[in-house]
C-alpha positions in Angstrom: -16.2 -9.4 -14.2 -16.8 -8.7 -17.7 -17.7 -5.3 -19.1 -21.1 -6.4 -19.8 -21.7 -6.8 -16.2 -20.7 -3.3 -15.2 -24.5 -3.0 -14.0 -26.1 -5.8 -12.2 -29.7 -6.9 -11.5 -30.8 -7.6 -7.8 -30.6 -11.3 -8.7 -27.0 -11.1 -9.8 -26.1 -9.0 -6.7 -27.8 -11.6 -4.5 -26.0 -14.5 -6.0 -22.6 -12.6 -5.6 -23.2 -11.7 -2.0 -25.0 -15.1 -1.2 -28.2 -13.6 0.1 -31.9 -13.5 -1.1 -32.8 -11.2 -3.9 -35.4 -9.6 -1.4 -32.4 -8.7 0.9 -30.8 -6.9 -1.9 -34.0 -5.0 -2.7 -34.1 -3.9 0.9 -30.5 -2.7 0.9 -31.4 -0.7 -2.3 -34.7 0.7 -1.0 -33.1 1.8 2.3 -30.4 3.7 0.5 -27.6 1.4 1.6 -26.8 0.1 -1.9 -26.9 2.8 -4.6 -28.2 2.2 -8.0 -31.3 3.2 -10.1 -34.5 1.9 -11.4 -35.3 1.0 -14.8 -37.7 3.8 -16.1 -41.4 2.6 -16.3 -40.5 -0.5 -14.2 -39.8 -1.5 -10.7 -36.5 -3.2 -11.8 -33.5 -2.2 -10.0 -29.9 -2.0 -11.3 -26.8 -1.7 -9.4 -23.5 -0.4 -10.9 -20.5 -2.8 -10.1 -18.5 0.1 -8.5 -21.4 0.7 -6.0 -21.7 -3.0 -5.3 -18.0 -3.1 -4.5 -18.1 -0.1 -2.1 -21.0 -1.5 -0.3 -19.4 -5.1 0.0 -16.3 -3.5 1.3 -18.2 -1.3 3.8 -20.0 -4.2 5.1 -17.3 -6.8 5.2 -18.8 -8.9 2.4 -16.0 -10.9 0.7 -15.3 -9.8 -2.9 -14.5 -13.2 -4.2 -17.9 -13.8 -5.6 -17.6 -10.9 -8.0 -14.9 -12.6 -10.3 -15.2 -16.2 -9.2 -12.5 -15.9 -6.6 -9.7 -15.1 -8.9 -7.2 -12.6 -7.7 -5.8 -10.4 -10.4 -2.1 -9.5 -9.9 0.0 -7.0 -12.1 3.7 -7.4 -11.8 5.7 -4.4 -13.0 9.2 -5.6 -13.5 11.8 -5.8 -16.2 13.3 -9.0 -15.2 11.4 -11.4 -17.6 12.8 -14.6 -16.1 11.8 -13.8 -12.5 8.4 -12.5 -13.7 7.8 -15.8 -15.6 8.8 -17.9 -12.6 6.2 -16.0 -10.4 3.5 -16.3 -13.3 4.0 -20.0 -13.5 3.9 -20.6 -9.6 0.9 -18.2 -9.0 -1.2 -19.4 -12.0 -0.8 -23.2 -11.6 -3.6 -23.6 -8.9 -6.1 -21.2 -10.8 -6.6 -18.8 -7.9 -4.5 -16.0 -9.6 -4.5 -14.3 -13.0 -1.1 -12.6 -13.5 -0.2 -9.9 -16.1 3.3 -8.2 -16.5 4.3 -4.8 -17.6 7.9 -3.9 -18.3 7.7 -0.1 -18.0 5.7 2.5 -16.3 3.7 3.5 -19.2 2.7 -0.1 -19.9 1.8 -0.5 -16.2 -0.8 2.3 -16.5 -2.3 0.9 -19.6 -2.6 -2.8 -18.3 -3.8 -1.5 -14.8 -6.7 0.5 -16.6 -7.8 -2.5 -18.6 -7.0 -5.4 -16.2 -8.2 -3.8 -13.0 -5.8 -5.8 -10.8 -6.3 -6.5 -7.1 -2.7 -6.2 -6.4 0.1 -4.4 -8.2 3.8 -5.2 -7.6 6.1 -2.5 -8.7 10.0 -2.8 -8.8 10.8 0.6 -7.7 14.3 0.3 -9.0 13.2 0.6 -12.6 14.4 3.7 -14.4 11.0 5.0 -15.7 9.1 4.6 -12.4 8.0 7.6 -10.5 7.0 6.2 -7.3 4.9 9.1 -6.0 3.1 9.5 -9.3 2.1 5.8 -9.7 0.5 5.7 -6.3 -1.3 8.9 -6.8 -2.6 7.8 -10.1 -3.8 4.5 -8.6 -5.7 6.4 -5.8 -7.2 8.9 -8.3 -8.7 6.4 -10.6 -12.1 5.3 -9.2 -11.7 1.9 -10.8 -8.4 1.3 -8.9 -8.9 2.9 -5.6 -9.1 -0.5 -4.0 -6.0 -1.9 -5.6 -3.1 -2.7 -3.2 0.2 -1.4 -4.4 3.2 -3.2 -3.1 6.9 -2.0 -3.6 9.6 -4.5 -4.7 13.1 -3.4 -3.9 16.5 -4.6 -2.7 17.3 -4.4 1.0 15.5 -1.6 2.6 16.1 0.0 6.0 13.2 0.5 8.3 13.2 4.2 7.5 13.3 3.4 3.6 10.3 1.1 4.0 8.3 3.7 6.2 9.0 6.3 3.3 7.5 4.0 0.8 4.4 3.6 2.8 4.1 7.4 3.3 4.4 7.7 -0.4 1.2 5.6 -1.0 2.5 2.0 -1.1 0.4 -0.4 1.0 3.4 -2.6 1.7 6.8 -3.7 0.3 8.9 -6.8 -0.1 12.6 -7.1 -0.4 14.7 -9.1 -2.9 15.7 -11.8 -2.9 12.4 -13.5 -2.2 11.2 -16.8 -3.2 7.7 -17.6 -4.7 6.2 -18.6 -1.4 7.0 -15.1 0.0 5.6 -13.5 -3.0 2.3 -15.5 -2.7 2.2 -14.6 1.0 2.5 -10.9 -0.1 -0.4 -11.3 -2.5 -2.5 -12.9 0.2 -1.7 -10.3 2.7 -2.7 -7.6 0.3 -5.8 -9.3 -0.7 -6.8 -9.9 2.9 -6.8 -6.1 3.3 -9.2 -5.7 0.4 -11.6 -8.5 1.7 
């Protein structure tokens, strides 16, 4: 959703949630959906982050917010592998993919792009695994983002350690694009 739509009208919320505007007004008036009234008016406004929280809490699919496009951030230095993944994911129009080649760029891109899913090659030299996960969780705009580790072969204990450090899941190389797509869908299923 564009920056200009960080605050929504009840009509916009109704369209996103596929309900009548009156239903949105009831959610607002009962305090279930937080927002504010325009001073001197009965018009209601709902901040996007409050709508997302409400939708998650009530099991409403989030695909109406951005037209069903899943934003994926791939943090990897292997440009050839990244391009293969981008080409495959973007060909059907359901995904928008960005790539960052270092930890710093990953933070900048994540802040601007607000990905649904971030895949991080944990073998990169400048990646502080614990720090990246905690930064993602501390940022209110990124708290719902799923973070998936990419690594070589992992033992069960190493995989569990990644989960304890804050990753939502992990995939091991070598993987094909189909496995990567499945990992995206699994992560997005958790969000929705």
